[in-house]
Structure formats: structure tokens, C-alpha cells
C-alpha positions in Angstrom: 175.9 97.3 100.3 172.3 98.1 99.5 169.3 97.6 101.8 165.9 97.8 100.3 163.1 99.1 102.6 159.7 99.5 100.9 157.9 102.6 102.1 156.0 103.0 98.8 158.0 106.1 97.9 160.3 107.0 95.0 163.2 107.9 97.2 166.6 106.7 98.1 169.0 107.3 101.0 172.7 106.9 100.4 175.1 106.5 103.2 178.9 106.5 103.2 179.6 103.8 105.8 183.1 105.0 106.3 182.2 108.6 107.2 178.6 108.4 108.1 177.7 111.1 105.6 174.2 110.5 104.2 171.9 112.1 101.6 168.3 111.5 100.7 167.1 111.8 97.2 163.4 112.2 96.4 162.1 112.3 92.8 160.5 115.7 92.1 156.9 115.7 91.2 157.4 118.1 88.2 160.0 116.1 86.3 157.5 114.4 83.9 156.1 117.8 83.0 159.6 119.1 82.4 160.5 116.0 80.4 157.5 116.6 78.1 159.0 119.9 77.1 162.0 118.0 75.6 159.7 116.0 73.3 160.7 116.1 69.7 158.5 115.3 66.7 158.0 111.6 66.3 159.1 110.8 69.9 156.9 108.9 72.3 156.4 110.3 75.8 158.7 107.6 77.1 161.5 108.6 74.6 161.2 112.2 75.7 161.4 111.2 79.4 164.5 109.0 78.8 166.3 111.8 76.9 165.3 114.5 79.5 166.4 112.4 82.4 169.8 112.1 80.8 170.3 115.8 80.3 168.5 117.2 83.4 170.6 118.2 86.4 170.4 116.3 89.7 168.7 119.3 91.2 166.0 119.2 88.5 165.4 115.5 89.0 165.5 115.2 92.8 165.0 117.0 96.0 168.3 116.4 97.7 168.9 116.8 101.4 171.6 115.7 103.9 170.3 113.4 106.6 171.4 111.4 109.6 171.1 107.6 109.4 172.1 105.4 112.2 173.1 102.0 110.7 172.9 99.2 113.3 176.1 97.1 113.6 174.0 94.1 112.4 173.2 95.8 109.1 176.8 96.5 108.3 178.4 94.5 105.5 180.4 91.4 106.3 179.8 88.0 107.8 177.0 87.5 110.3 177.7 88.6 113.8 175.7 85.6 115.2 173.3 82.9 114.1 170.6 81.1 115.9 168.2 78.4 114.9 164.4 79.0 114.6 162.8 76.5 117.0 159.8 76.0 114.6 161.2 75.7 111.1 164.9 74.9 111.9 166.3 77.6 109.6 169.1 79.8 110.6 168.4 83.4 111.6 171.3 85.9 111.3 172.2 89.0 113.2 169.6 89.5 116.0 166.6 89.2 113.6 165.0 86.4 115.7 161.9 87.0 117.7 161.1 85.5 121.1 157.6 84.2 121.4 156.4 82.3 124.5 160.1 81.7 125.4 160.9 80.2 121.9 163.4 81.6 119.4 161.5 82.0 116.1 162.3 83.5 112.7 160.1 86.4 111.7 158.2 84.2 109.2 157.3 81.7 111.9 156.4 84.5 114.4 154.4 86.8 112.1 153.7 84.9 109.0 155.8 85.0 105.8 155.5 86.4 102.4 155.3 82.8 101.0 153.2 79.7 101.8 154.8 76.3 102.2 153.5 73.8 99.6 155.2 70.8 100.9 158.6 69.2 100.8 158.8 68.4 97.1 162.2 69.3 95.7 162.3 72.2 93.2 163.4 70.0 90.3 160.4 67.7 90.8 158.1 70.7 90.6 159.9 72.0 87.5 159.7 68.6 85.7 155.9 68.3 86.4 155.1 71.8 85.2 153.4 72.1 81.8 
């Protein structure tokens, strides 16, 4: 299972769901400078970085630390624990991610605004056929 959470950082937290053990990896600031030292004649900066990242140790590439992560039951892999219908758009909302607004059950998009804008009810294939 992978859960993407965008904090704008080059970091990853890995959790063993069976044991609860977790580790956080953060890219070290100095890896590009170290990679530049691996540059061979005729190589681009990118080629030197790719080579260096293959041969550098984990400790040279990342700051690594054990961490504690509490994974809510609704984020665990498997079928949804429950489903409710958004009273505005009619779409299903899984695993307690609904929002109550003025006594109505809403999905987060309807409650807070989504990352997309509805263009209408045209079918996808109609849109594809009319595209240049």
C-alpha cells in the first residue's frame, strides 16, 4: 500500500503494517555535490548523478531515522469499512472521509471545492471524438 501526501518535501516514510516499525528517509542536501565528484569526461551532470546514485550508500543519499506513525484503521489496505453517499453530487464516499455541513453528508470536493471543475455531463468519448 502506498499513500501519497504532498508536503512539498523530498522525503518518504515507510511503515511495516504488520509490526508498526517505521522509518523516514529525507534526501540529503549534499548528494548533488557528491554526485558531481563522480563525473567522468564526456558525461553530462545527469549521467554523473544517475551513476552516483547507483553506487552511493543509503546513508550518503538519505538522512534516515526511525519514526512512529499511527495509521488509522480506515487507511489500512482492504475493502472499504463503510460507504456513504454525498447528498450533493451523489457519489460514494469511503471510509469516514465524508464531511458534515449544515446537517448534510458531503464529499470533500462538494464541501471544500475540488481539484477539478465540472464541464457538464458530456460523455468522455464524445469529448475525445470532438477534440482536434
